[in-house]
N, C-alpha and C positions, 0 to 999 in steps of 0.2 A: 592307832587304836588303844585298847586298855593295858596291854600291855608294854615292860618296857623289854631295850634292848635284849638285853640277857635272858629274860623268857622265851624271845621270840628267836634265838641262836640253841639257845637248849629245845625248840620244840625241830630248829631246822637239821640238829645235833643226829636226834631222834630218828627224824624220817632217813636220814644217810646213811643212818647204821644198818636202817635196816631195809633199805636197798644193797648193805654193801652185803648185810648179809644173804640176802634173796639174788642177788646176782643182778639186780638190774642196771638196766641204761639211764631207764629213765621212768617217770612219775607222771598220769597225764589224773589230775584231780578238775571236777567238773562239779561248779557249784550250781544253787539254784535259791530261787524268793519263796520257796513253799517252807512252810507252819512242817516238820517232817521228824519220820522215824531216824535211824542215829546214822546211816548213809548220804544223808544232806549235808551233815558237817564235818566233813575230811578237808572241804575246801577252806572253811571260812579258820577252825580251825588251825593248818597251817599259813593259810594266806596271811590272820587276823585282817579279814576286808569286809566288810559286808554288802551282801550285793540288789541291788537295788526295784531289780527289774533286768527279767528274762534267764541267760545264766552267766558264768563266768568260769575259764576256763583256767589255771597253772601247770604250767609246766615244771616238772623239776629235775636237773639233770645230774648224773654220779661227777660226770666229771667238767660240770660249766654250770655258771649262774642259774638262776630261773628265774622263768617271764612268766608275765599275768597276758592276757588275753580280753578284754572287757565287749561289750558291742556297741557300745556310746562316748561319745570323746567326752562326755558329761562324768560317765564311772572310767575311763582313764585317767585324767585328773584325777578324781577322787582315788584311784589306787596310787595312785602315782606318792598323793601326801600323806597316804592311812596306811596307806597294806602297809606289811612286813618284805614286800618283792619292791626293788626299786625299778626295774625291765615291766614295766607295763605296754603293754599297745592295744592300740586300735585294733580292728575284728570285724566286718561286714559278716565274713566269712568262716566260722571257729573251724569246721576239722581241716578244709584244706589252707588254712594257717599252721595247722599241729601238724600237719603229712610233711611241712612244708621248714617248719623251724627242726624237726626230729631229723629230714634229711640233712638241712644247714649241721647243724650240731653231730652228726655224722651219725646217726641213731641209726641204720639202713634193713640194723641185724642184732641179734640179742634180745632180750627177755626185757619189758617195760610195763610197768606197773597202774592198772586201772581198775574202777569200781562198774562192775558189770549189770547192777542197779542202777545205777546212773549215764552210762554212755548207751546213747541213743540207739540204732539196729543199724541205722543208714551210713552213720559214722562208722561203724564198724565195719558195713561191707565196703566202705572206705578206705578207710586206714587200714585194711588186710591188704587189696587191691594194693596200692600205690605203696606200702612198705610189707609187701611177701616173707619177710625173712623175720622178720618180728613175731615175738612170740608173744603175743598179751598175757597178762597174769593179772589172777585178782588179788586186789592187797588191802581190799577194804579189815578184816578179820587183825591182821595183822598192826595197822592203823588203829587202829578202835583201843589197841590195846596200850597203845603209845597216848590214846586218849583220854584213857582212863586213870594214869597213872598224875592225877590231880594238882597241879603245886600250892604252892598259900598265895602266892596270887592268881588262883584262880579260886581259890575262896574267899577269897577276900570280893572276891565281883559276886558269888554267892547269897553275901553276906549283906549285899548293899542290896542286892534285887527282893531280900526277904521283907524289908518296912515300904517296898514299893507295894507289894501288895497285900500288907495289915491296913496302909494307906487308903486303899481306895475300899476296901471293903467299910474301914470307919465313915470315908465319904460314903456309902449308898445308906447306911443308915440314917440318919440322914434327909435323906430323898427318901426311902421307897415306905409307899403308901398308896391306897386305894387312886387309880387313874394316873400311875405313874408308867409308860412303856418299858418294858425290855431293853428300849434301845436309849430312853433313859438313863438305863441303870448301867449300860455298857460305856455310853462317857460317862459317866460322874468314873466308874471306876477308872479308864485310860488315863482321860484325863489327870486324874490326879498321877498316876506314873512316868504320862506322857512328859509332863512341866518339868520333874524331877531328873528325865534324861532317862526314859526307858527308851529306847528302839525301835518295839516295837506290842504290842500285844497281843495273847492269845484270849478271848472271851465267850467261856458257854454260856449259856443259861436257860434253867427250865421254871414253868413256874404255873400254877395250877391248885387244887385243892387234894390233897391227902385222905385218900380212904381206903383202908383197909377193906382187903377181898377185891379191889377195885385196880386192874389191871393198869388200867392205865392214868390213874390217876395220879399228879403231878409227873412228867415227863424225865424222863434224863434229861439234864442240856444240853444245846445246843447252839447251833446261829443266831443269835437273839432277835426276835419277831418284832411287829407293832403289838403284840397282845398290848393288853394294858390289864394292868395289877390292881383284882376285886379284894375287895373281904374278906378272912377265913383263904387266902392263899400261900401257899407257900411259898419262898423262891430261894433254887440253890443256884450257885453262881461256884465257875473253876474263877479264880482268878488268876493269872495269868502271867507277868511282865516278865519283857527279855529286857537283861540290863548289858551293854558291851560286849551283847549277843549271848549273854547266859542267860536261864531260864528258872524260874523259881515257880512252884505257885501255891494258891491257899486253895482249899475248897469249905464252901460256909453254904448254911442254909437257913434262913429266914423266915419264921411267919408275920401275919399281915392280920392285925385286930386283932386275933384272940392267938392263947396256946392251942398246939394241940398235941395230946398230949399221946395221941398213937406213936407222931415222927417222935417223939421225943425218946418214947425206949429203945427205938431202933437206933436211935442218936447215941444212946448214952452207951450200946452194946460194940457200935463202930467208936468210942472212944476210949470203952475199953479194950478194944482189940488192939489196938495200936501200942498202947500203953505196955500190951501182954510184948509185942513186939519187939517194943523199945528196951524192954529186958536181956533182950537176946541182941540190940543192936550195939554195932558197932566193930570195931580192925580189928578181922580174924576168922571171925561168923561170914555165911553165907548168905545169900537171900533166903533158902531156900528153909534156913530156920526161925529166920523171920519170924516167914509167910506160915510154917507149922506151929509156930507160939501164938497166932490172933487167930490161926482156924481148932484150933483146940479151945482157945477160948468162946468163940463165936458159937462152935459146935456143944459147947459146954452149956451154955445158957439155953440151949432150945432152935440155936437160929441157926442159917445156911450162909456159909463165905464163899462169893465169887468173884470173877473179874469185871471189874476192871479192879486190881488192888494196889495201884501209883508205878512209877519207872524210874529209872536214874536220868538224871537232866545232865546236861551240859551246856555243848553248843547245836545240840539238837532234845527237844524237849521229852523224845520217847529215844535215849540211848543205847534204854534193857530192860523189859519189864518185867514186876515186882510180881513172879509169880510161883509155883511150888514147883518148877523145872526150870527152875533155874541158881544152879552154883554157885556162880560166883560168888566170890570171896571179895565183901566189903575191905575196899583201901581207904587208907587217911587223905582226903579228900574229896573222897566220892559225894555225891546231894543224891539226896532219895527223899522220891516222891512219895506219902504213903498216904494211900488215902483207901481205905477197904471199903468194900459194897459190902452189908448185911442185908440177907433176907429175912422175908418172916418166914417162918416152918412150913408155909404151901408153896410157898417163891410168890407167890402173888407182886407184894409188893419189895421193897428196897429205897436204901438208904443209905450215902459214900458219904462222907470229911474227910479231914486230912489235911495237909503240908509238907512240908519241906525240911528234910533231914540231913544236916555233914557229919560225915564223920568224920570222930577229933582225935586223939591221942589218951581225950577221956570221954570216951567210945561215941559221945553226937552231942551233936549243935544243933536245938532247935530255932532254925531261921527267921522266927516271925512270935510277936509278941499277944498279937491275939490268943484271946481265950478259945475254950471251944465249944460254949456254955451254948445253946438252941434258944438263941435272942426275939422276941417278939415284939415289932416296932408297929 
């Protein structure tokens, strides 16, 4: 896939050091196809292989080479060619083959790491029955600590994702007009990115009239529908390509046919909040400090700041939330999607926009060239 043998070796060594520190005989990693929060990415991070259907499983051993199980001959062949694991096997019954392999490798007692968020209950019960002397240990947090230490190779993947989102936005500026459907908008966004190497895309769209005081106006973005755009609508888009397993996101809104000055007021507050947050954004600062800076600006202007505010991204789209409760320290190479949601004083209407920022030694790098203006098309 995307990463060099040096990067893959460094990841394997980091996992081995974690296993040695926690006295683990083996580590069970379960991957899935979903666009999910942080716990789906442990498999992808370690194995560097994309799953196209259902699940795959990797077993990492303290004393022997890792093994990957895939659920079809096609995926097994692809994993053998592309992943960092050389021993790739077909399995039509993952949990049976997991138990069998652990026994073959002499892991019938001791501690084995797993993520209980993704371990099916049936699998857990079966493994406890077959391997009653094994103690199953939650290890996801320890792996996340490794995943958050991004390298320059990872940073460069993020840098390649940003322009894919920019290009998708530029493509729809030439398309959006009365009569065009949300499906067509999503198609233009995704066509641009897929033609330039995106392996998948997460696209959300909301469209409708924005009217102050009407809580149901301009719905929050969701899966695209057959709804057709009308004159006077606004269209909000979450443009989120995944390049070589790593996510970036651009959130933008456009007005159709005529400006919406009420929406423009909220948009200016939202962009101002991002600028204030960036004043304290950088290595050594906390996510909480960034949020408090945005909140002070928004409340000082007489508006309300509420979630969603953004999220850290990587091999999962949401690896941690941007929130006032998150005291995580920003580190070099982290990618953070900042999209504060600004509400009117009565809480009836809201607006959000944003983009992805990379933590660098010079504080931050904006991964997108797209401006923050609220355009009318």
